[in-house]
VMD Tcl script that draws the C-alpha trace (Angstrom):
set ca {
  {-8.20 14.02 -11.63}
  {-5.96 11.83 -10.20}
  {-2.67 13.09 -9.10}
  {-0.05 11.07 -7.56}
  {3.34 12.64 -6.60}
  {6.33 10.49 -4.90}
  {9.38 11.45 -2.87}
  {11.97 9.90 -0.81}
  {14.29 8.93 -3.29}
  {17.95 9.30 -2.30}
  {21.59 7.92 -2.50}
  {21.85 4.99 -0.02}
  {24.62 2.80 0.58}
  {24.08 -0.85 0.10}
  {22.47 -2.40 3.70}
  {20.99 0.87 4.14}
  {17.13 2.02 4.11}
  {14.77 4.40 2.32}
  {11.39 5.10 2.74}
  {9.29 6.28 -0.16}
  {6.13 8.06 -0.21}
  {3.33 8.73 -2.71}
  {0.86 11.04 -1.62}
  {-2.52 11.05 -4.04}
  {-5.57 13.20 -5.03}
  {-8.57 12.53 -6.80}
  {-9.33 9.02 -5.45}
  {-9.23 7.24 -2.53}
  {-6.85 4.76 -1.02}
  {-9.24 2.83 0.94}
  {-11.27 1.54 -2.23}
  {-8.11 1.31 -4.38}
  {-5.11 -0.78 -5.95}
  {-1.86 0.72 -4.92}
  {1.55 -0.16 -6.28}
  {4.83 0.69 -6.38}
  {7.05 -0.22 -9.54}
  {10.47 0.50 -10.91}
  {12.52 0.84 -13.73}
  {16.29 0.43 -14.00}
  {18.14 1.96 -17.01}
  {17.97 -0.48 -19.89}
  {15.44 -2.62 -18.27}
  {11.44 -2.87 -18.65}
  {9.59 -1.17 -15.71}
  {8.70 -3.91 -13.15}
  {6.16 -4.60 -10.14}
  {7.88 -4.64 -6.70}
  {4.72 -4.64 -4.42}
  {0.96 -4.09 -4.42}
  {-1.93 -3.48 -1.65}
  {-5.31 -3.25 -1.67}
  {-6.37 -0.12 0.69}
  {-9.49 -1.80 1.79}
  {-7.43 -4.51 3.13}
  {-4.01 -3.58 3.90}
  {-3.24 -6.82 2.38}
  {-0.16 -6.87 0.22}
  {1.93 -8.97 -2.47}
  {5.73 -8.56 -3.20}
  {7.90 -9.43 -5.96}
  {10.48 -11.91 -5.04}
  {13.21 -10.18 -5.46}
  {12.37 -7.52 -2.56}
  {10.50 -9.88 -0.64}
  {11.66 -9.72 3.08}
  {13.15 -6.50 2.46}
  {10.54 -4.13 1.32}
  {7.33 -3.38 2.97}
  {4.45 -1.47 1.42}
  {2.01 0.30 3.74}
  {-1.09 2.77 3.45}
  {-1.85 5.58 5.63}
  {-5.73 6.02 4.19}
  {-6.32 9.04 6.16}
  {-3.60 10.87 4.54}
  {-4.40 9.34 0.94}
  {-0.46 8.14 1.08}
  {1.28 4.78 0.19}
  {4.58 4.07 1.34}
  {7.83 1.92 0.54}
  {10.05 1.08 3.23}
  {12.98 -0.32 1.84}
  {15.62 -2.21 4.03}
  {18.60 -3.86 3.07}
  {19.04 -2.11 0.04}
  {20.97 -3.83 -2.38}
  {22.82 -2.30 -5.86}
  {20.01 -4.04 -7.80}
  {17.46 -1.97 -6.25}
  {18.93 1.08 -7.98}
  {16.03 2.50 -9.91}
  {13.35 5.28 -10.78}
  {10.20 4.22 -8.49}
  {6.89 4.86 -9.49}
  {3.64 4.32 -7.59}
  {0.26 3.88 -9.11}
  {-3.25 3.76 -8.66}
  {-6.25 1.89 -9.87}
  {-9.55 3.16 -8.14}
  {-12.17 1.04 -7.49}
  {-10.66 -2.14 -8.85}
  {-13.03 -5.07 -9.95}
  {-10.54 -7.74 -8.06}
  {-9.82 -6.36 -4.75}
  {-7.28 -8.72 -3.29}
  {-3.36 -8.24 -2.92}
  {-1.88 -10.27 -5.80}
  {-4.63 -8.52 -8.27}
  {-3.36 -5.39 -7.37}
  {0.22 -6.60 -7.88}
  {-0.32 -7.73 -11.53}
  {-3.31 -5.35 -12.58}
  {-2.91 -2.74 -15.34}
  {-2.29 0.96 -14.20}
  {-3.44 3.97 -15.66}
  {-2.53 6.71 -13.13}
  {0.95 7.13 -12.32}
  {3.27 9.16 -10.39}
  {6.40 10.98 -12.07}
  {8.99 8.60 -10.19}
  {11.67 9.18 -7.54}
  {15.12 8.20 -7.92}
  {16.95 5.52 -5.97}
  {20.66 4.72 -6.14}
  {22.37 2.47 -4.20}
  {26.24 2.31 -3.90}
  {27.81 -0.76 -3.34}
}
mol new
graphics top color blue
foreach p $ca { graphics top sphere $p radius 0.5 }
foreach p [lrange $ca 0 end-1] q [lrange $ca 1 end] { graphics top cylinder $p $q radius 0.2 }
display resetview
């Protein structure tokens, strides 16, 4: 059974940094698509970054490109989201998701694909 647990959400000031972690079980990150999504109050959930575990290649939303970095530790079955230069508009609940053994194995596909397995979310707040 696939299980994902996020952590690392916190309150930060604009310009600050946070690192989110997502520990997975029941699948292998090295053969999976992984992604981070976020959902702000009153808004739809949106993808932030996707990564294919077999290559480590990543794809980012334009709104976070150059500020956020998604990475994997396959030995720990963990995906990270390093968030730098935070802005108030980055405040949201952040979710990680996985798609084990995807048919398309590249970062862009992992960014766009539909995910069935989700974590419970972790809250990020950013004050101006």
